[in-house]
N, CA and C of each residue as an Amber inpcrd file, in Angstrom:
protein
   354
   3.4200000 -18.3670000  78.6960000   4.0560000 -17.7200000  79.8610000
   4.3110000 -18.7710000  80.9170000   5.4820000 -18.7260000  81.4810000
   5.8360000 -19.6750000  82.5240000   4.9500000 -19.4630000  83.7390000
   4.6780000 -20.5540000  84.4320000   3.8530000 -20.4560000  85.6080000
   4.5450000 -19.6510000  86.6840000   3.8690000 -18.6170000  87.1770000
   4.5060000 -17.7860000  88.1970000   3.9100000 -18.1050000  89.5560000
   4.7040000 -17.8220000  90.5660000   4.2820000 -18.1240000  91.9330000
   3.3450000 -17.0340000  92.4130000   2.6300000 -17.3350000  93.5010000
   1.7280000 -16.3790000  94.1010000   2.4740000 -15.1050000  94.4660000
   3.6680000 -15.2290000  95.0520000   4.4030000 -14.0440000  95.4860000
   4.7800000 -13.1850000  94.2830000   5.1430000 -13.8040000  93.1530000
   5.4540000 -13.0220000  91.9470000   4.2150000 -12.2920000  91.4510000
   3.0680000 -12.9770000  91.4560000   1.8230000 -12.3610000  91.0070000
   1.4640000 -11.1780000  91.9030000   1.6070000 -11.3650000  93.2230000
   1.2430000 -10.3070000  94.1640000   2.2030000  -9.1200000  94.0250000
   3.4700000  -9.4030000  93.7870000   4.4260000  -8.3110000  93.6210000
   4.0950000  -7.4950000  92.3820000   3.6850000  -8.1760000  91.3150000
   3.3080000  -7.4410000  90.0820000   2.0560000  -6.5950000  90.3320000
   1.1130000  -7.1030000  91.1400000  -0.1100000  -6.3730000  91.4100000
   0.0570000  -5.2890000  92.4720000   1.1970000  -5.3130000  93.1350000
   1.4410000  -4.3040000  94.1720000   0.7060000  -4.5840000  95.4560000
   0.2040000  -5.8020000  95.6320000  -0.5240000  -6.1310000  96.8540000
   0.4090000  -6.4780000  98.0040000   1.6280000  -6.6930000  97.6870000
   2.5300000  -7.2760000  98.6780000   3.8430000  -6.4930000  98.7060000
   4.3060000  -6.2450000  99.9030000   5.6140000  -5.6600000 100.0830000
   6.5260000  -6.7200000 100.6790000   7.7970000  -6.6300000 100.4160000
   8.7100000  -7.5680000 101.0740000   8.6380000  -7.3240000 102.5640000
   9.0820000  -8.2840000 103.3240000   9.0400000  -8.1210000 104.7900000
   9.9020000  -6.9290000 105.2180000  11.0160000  -6.7220000 104.5270000
  11.9000000  -5.5940000 104.8480000  11.1920000  -4.2850000 104.5320000
  10.5010000  -4.2270000 103.3880000   9.7700000  -3.0130000 103.0120000
   8.6050000  -2.7780000 103.9730000   7.9560000  -3.8690000 104.3810000
   6.8420000  -3.7670000 105.3320000   7.3390000  -3.2000000 106.6660000
   8.5050000  -3.6640000 107.1140000   9.0840000  -3.1700000 108.3630000
   9.4270000  -1.6780000 108.2530000  10.0200000  -1.3070000 107.1180000
  10.3950000   0.0830000 106.8930000   9.1370000   0.9630000 106.8670000
   8.1180000   0.4940000 106.2060000   6.8410000   1.2640000 106.1300000
   6.2510000   1.4320000 107.5190000   6.2490000   0.3700000 108.3370000
   5.6840000   0.4490000 109.6790000   6.4970000   1.4340000 110.5360000
   7.8020000   1.4170000 110.3830000   8.6700000   2.3360000 111.1340000
   8.3740000   3.7790000 110.7370000   8.2280000   4.0140000 109.4370000
   7.9270000   5.3630000 108.9630000   6.5560000   5.8370000 109.4730000
   5.5710000   4.9320000 109.4430000   4.2370000   5.2850000 109.9600000
   4.3040000   5.6200000 111.4370000   5.0450000   4.8270000 112.1930000
   5.1530000   5.0610000 113.6290000   5.8930000   6.3610000 113.9330000
   6.9650000   6.6350000 113.1850000   7.7120000   7.8990000 113.3420000
   6.8070000   9.1040000 113.0760000   6.0180000   9.0120000 112.0140000
   5.0800000  10.0880000 111.6880000   4.0700000  10.2780000 112.8190000
   3.5560000   9.1570000 113.3390000   2.6320000   9.2100000 114.4590000
   3.2880000   9.8850000 115.6610000   4.5180000   9.5030000 115.9780000
   5.1950000  10.0960000 117.1480000   5.3620000  11.5960000 116.9940000
   5.8060000  12.0180000 115.8110000   6.0070000  13.4620000 115.5820000
   4.7050000  14.2390000 115.8130000   3.6380000  13.7460000 115.2320000
   2.3450000  14.4620000 115.3660000   1.7840000  14.3590000 116.7720000
   1.9080000  13.1880000 117.3840000   1.3090000  13.0050000 118.7090000
   2.0900000  13.7570000 119.8150000   3.3790000  13.9480000 119.6300000
   4.1370000  14.7200000 120.6170000   3.6630000  16.1710000 120.6200000
   3.4650000  16.6950000 119.4280000   2.9390000  18.0800000 119.3160000
   1.5850000  18.1690000 119.9950000   0.7070000  17.2080000 119.6900000
  -0.6330000  17.2230000 120.2840000  -0.5610000  17.0530000 121.7940000
   0.3430000  16.2310000 122.2860000   0.4980000  15.9990000 123.7100000
   0.9050000  17.3000000 124.4360000   1.9020000  18.0050000 123.8580000
   2.3540000  19.2480000 124.4860000   1.3010000  20.3420000 124.4000000
   0.3910000  20.2140000 123.4450000  -0.7030000  21.1830000 123.3450000
  -1.9180000  20.7010000 124.1620000  -1.7660000  19.6180000 124.9050000
  -2.8390000  19.0370000 125.7120000  -4.0910000  18.7420000 124.8960000
  -3.8540000  18.2600000 123.6480000  -4.9450000  17.9570000 122.7310000
  -5.1560000  16.4440000 122.7110000  -5.9200000  15.9650000 123.7200000
  -6.1460000  14.5300000 123.8450000  -6.9490000  13.9460000 122.6750000
  -7.8790000  14.7500000 122.1470000  -8.6730000  14.2560000 121.0230000
  -7.8080000  13.9640000 119.7950000  -6.8540000  14.8330000 119.5340000
  -5.9280000  14.6090000 118.4080000  -5.0470000  13.4060000 118.6690000
  -4.5720000  13.2930000 119.9060000  -3.7670000  12.1030000 120.2770000
  -4.5470000  10.8100000 120.0360000  -5.7930000  10.7930000 120.4720000
  -6.6380000   9.6110000 120.2830000  -6.8740000   9.3440000 118.7890000
  -7.1230000  10.3940000 118.0330000  -7.3720000  10.2430000 116.6030000
  -6.1190000   9.7160000 115.8790000  -4.9660000  10.2420000 116.2790000
  -3.7090000   9.7840000 115.6620000  -3.4470000   8.3140000 115.9920000
  -3.7290000   7.9460000 117.2240000  -3.5290000   6.5470000 117.6330000
  -4.4650000   5.6300000 116.8510000  -5.7310000   6.0600000 116.7140000
  -6.7060000   5.2770000 115.9430000  -6.2540000   5.1410000 114.4870000
  -5.7780000   6.2250000 113.9030000  -5.3210000   6.2360000 112.5130000
  -4.1370000   5.2520000 112.3330000  -3.2200000   5.2940000 113.2660000
  -2.0650000   4.3900000 113.1900000  -2.5050000   2.9370000 113.2940000
  -3.4100000   2.6440000 114.2080000  -3.9140000   1.2850000 114.3610000
  -4.6280000   0.8310000 113.0890000  -5.3630000   1.7210000 112.4590000
  -6.0500000   1.3850000 111.2080000  -5.0310000   1.0430000 110.1080000
  -3.9700000   1.8190000 110.0260000  -2.9330000   1.5360000 109.0230000
  -2.2820000   0.1980000 109.2910000  -1.9590000  -0.0720000 110.5430000
  -1.3410000  -1.3720000 110.8990000  -2.3010000  -2.5240000 110.6170000
  -3.5830000  -2.3280000 110.9300000  -4.5610000  -3.3860000 110.6630000
  -4.6790000  -3.6900000 109.1840000  -4.7030000  -2.6450000 108.3580000
  -4.7550000  -2.8580000 106.8920000  -3.5380000  -3.6000000 106.4000000
  -2.3550000  -3.2100000 106.8720000  -1.1240000  -3.9090000 106.4850000
  -1.1410000  -5.3580000 106.9510000  -1.6220000  -5.5700000 108.1830000
  -1.7140000  -6.9400000 108.7020000  -2.6790000  -7.7790000 107.8780000
  -3.7780000  -7.1900000 107.4480000  -4.7480000  -7.9160000 106.6380000
  -4.1340000  -8.3170000 105.2910000  -3.3570000  -7.4090000 104.6850000
  -2.6750000  -7.7340000 103.4380000  -1.6900000  -8.8620000 103.6600000
  -0.9700000  -8.8210000 104.7760000  -0.0160000  -9.8450000 105.0740000
  -0.6910000 -11.2100000 105.3040000  -1.8140000 -11.1920000 106.0170000
  -2.5730000 -12.4280000 106.2470000  -3.0730000 -13.0060000 104.9160000
  -3.5590000 -12.1080000 104.0470000  -4.0200000 -12.5710000 102.7300000
  -2.8730000 -13.1960000 101.9520000  -1.7330000 -12.5610000 101.9930000
  -0.5440000 -13.0900000 101.3060000  -0.1660000 -14.4530000 101.8650000
  -0.1630000 -14.5880000 103.1880000   0.2000000 -15.8620000 103.7990000
  -0.8260000 -16.9590000 103.4800000  -2.1080000 -16.5930000 103.4360000
  -3.1360000 -17.5470000 103.0650000  -2.9530000 -18.0240000 101.6210000
  -2.5930000 -17.1030000 100.7300000  -2.3580000 -17.4590000  99.3460000
  -1.1130000 -18.3280000  99.2260000  -0.1070000 -18.0610000 100.0500000
   1.0890000 -18.9190000 100.0650000   0.7420000 -20.3390000 100.5660000
  -0.1100000 -20.4140000 101.5930000  -0.5540000 -21.7140000 102.0900000
  -1.2650000 -22.4830000 100.9750000  -2.1290000 -21.7840000 100.2350000
  -2.8570000 -22.4320000  99.1330000  -1.8790000 -22.9210000  98.0720000
  -0.8970000 -22.1100000  97.7500000   0.1220000 -22.4860000  96.7640000
   0.9070000 -23.6930000  97.2840000   1.2620000 -23.7000000  98.5650000
   1.9790000 -24.8400000  99.1390000   1.1570000 -26.1370000  99.0720000
  -0.1410000 -26.0070000  99.3420000  -1.0060000 -27.1820000  99.2650000
  -1.0740000 -27.7040000  97.8300000  -1.1610000 -26.7890000  96.8560000
  -1.2390000 -27.1820000  95.4580000   0.0710000 -27.8930000  95.0690000
   1.1790000 -27.3060000  95.4800000   2.4800000 -27.9150000  95.1530000
   2.6470000 -29.2720000  95.8320000   2.1870000 -29.3910000  97.0600000
   2.2790000 -30.6460000  97.7740000   1.4560000 -31.7260000  97.0630000
   0.2670000 -31.3510000  96.6100000  -0.5760000 -32.3010000  95.8560000
   0.1150000 -32.7090000  94.5520000   0.7500000 -31.7510000  93.8900000
   1.4620000 -32.0480000  92.6580000   2.6350000 -32.9720000  92.9280000
   3.3480000 -32.7400000  94.0300000   4.4700000 -33.6190000  94.3830000
   3.9790000 -35.0360000  94.6750000   2.8490000 -35.1290000  95.4190000
   2.2840000 -36.4390000  95.7100000   1.9180000 -37.1650000  94.4030000
   1.3100000 -36.4380000  93.4690000   0.9270000 -37.0100000  92.1840000
   2.1570000 -37.5010000  91.4200000   3.1900000 -36.6600000  91.3810000
   4.4230000 -37.0570000  90.6740000   5.0930000 -38.2500000  91.3400000
   5.0780000 -38.2770000  92.6950000   5.6310000 -39.4360000  93.3790000
   4.8610000 -40.7140000  93.0640000   3.5390000 -40.6100000  92.9540000
   2.7450000 -41.7860000  92.6140000   3.0480000 -42.2410000  91.1930000
   3.2870000 -41.2930000  90.2730000   3.6610000 -41.6580000  88.9080000
   5.0220000 -42.3530000  88.8950000   5.9450000 -41.8600000  89.6610000
   7.2820000 -42.4880000  89.7310000   7.1380000 -43.8810000  90.2950000
   6.3190000 -44.0530000  91.3040000   6.0990000 -45.3680000  91.9090000
   5.5000000 -46.3140000  90.8760000   4.5160000 -45.8330000  90.1290000
   3.9160000 -46.6480000  89.0700000   4.9180000 -46.9990000  88.0010000
   5.7910000 -46.0770000  87.7010000   6.8100000 -46.3240000  86.6900000
   7.7920000 -47.3780000  87.1730000   8.1670000 -47.3310000  88.4350000
   9.0470000 -48.3460000  89.0150000   8.4060000 -49.7260000  88.9370000
   7.1240000 -49.7950000  89.2430000   6.4010000 -51.0810000  89.1570000
   6.3870000 -51.5840000  87.7110000   6.2040000 -50.6980000  86.7400000
   6.1990000 -51.0880000  85.3350000   7.5570000 -51.5980000  84.9090000
   8.6090000 -50.9600000  85.3760000   9.9810000 -51.4240000  85.0650000
  10.2060000 -52.8190000  85.6590000   9.7440000 -53.0110000  86.8720000
   9.8950000 -54.3280000  87.5110000   9.1340000 -55.3940000  86.7240000
   7.9130000 -55.0830000  86.2870000   7.1410000 -56.0320000  85.4960000
   7.8490000 -56.3420000  84.1860000   8.4010000 -55.3260000  83.5420000
   9.1210000 -55.5260000  82.2780000  10.3150000 -56.4620000  82.5010000
  11.0380000 -56.2490000  83.5910000  12.1630000 -57.1270000  83.8920000
  11.6990000 -58.5350000  84.1690000  10.5660000 -58.6840000  84.8680000
  10.0030000 -60.0170000  85.1300000   9.6020000 -60.7050000  83.8200000
   8.9520000 -59.9370000  82.9250000   8.5400000 -60.5030000  81.6450000
   9.7590000 -60.8960000  80.8150000  10.8020000 -60.0790000  80.8520000
  12.0180000 -60.4000000  80.1030000  12.6430000 -61.7030000  80.6430000
  12.6320000 -61.8580000  81.9560000  13.1660000 -63.0750000  82.5670000
  12.3090000 -64.2690000  82.1630000  10.9880000 -64.0910000  82.1490000
  10.0820000 -65.1620000  81.7490000  10.3290000 -65.5620000  80.2800000
  10.5390000 -64.5720000  79.4040000  10.8140000 -64.8490000  77.9900000
  12.1150000 -65.6300000  77.8670000  13.1260000 -65.2370000  78.6150000
  14.4040000 -65.9680000  78.5840000  14.2150000 -67.4170000  79.0100000
  13.4350000 -67.6140000  80.0830000  13.1710000 -68.9730000  80.5460000
  12.4370000 -69.7680000  79.4660000  11.4770000 -69.1060000  78.8220000
  10.6790000 -69.7850000  77.8020000  11.5630000 -70.1610000  76.6090000
  12.4300000 -69.2370000  76.1900000  13.3350000 -69.4930000  75.0640000
  14.2860000 -70.6440000  75.4400000  14.8180000 -70.6380000  76.6550000
  15.7050000 -71.7080000  77.1000000  14.9510000 -73.0570000  77.1060000
  13.6960000 -73.0320000  77.5270000  12.8750000 -74.2440000  77.5540000
  12.6640000 -74.7960000  76.1540000  12.3760000 -73.9190000  75.1940000
  12.1300000 -74.3170000  73.8220000  13.4050000 -74.8930000  73.1970000
  14.5320000 -74.3140000  73.5020000  15.8090000 -74.7270000  72.9290000
  16.2610000 -76.0850000  73.4360000  15.7390000 -76.5440000  74.5470000
  16.1740000 -77.8160000  75.1070000  15.6560000 -78.9400000  74.3100000
């Protein structure tokens, strides 16, 4: 199986919503809160208003925690990729040095052959 990114893994596990889906979900949660809290407000039911507000904040906090977890996992993936890029760059650098040495050796062999032929 091809190596999949953190975001692909999270999407498969259902831990992560796209930012657009997250925004839509938050809007729907807030609309639901408004509908219920307006009724409670007109009924002078402060306890229900407080409970609805607390419930909404809990939902937002849970969504924020999921988002923070996702961002932390993305940071870890970025660090891993950065380390891999650094490793590959060092290999390329080593390869360039090897090519230069090969060219130097080839030049030395040519000089040696020319010296022998004289």
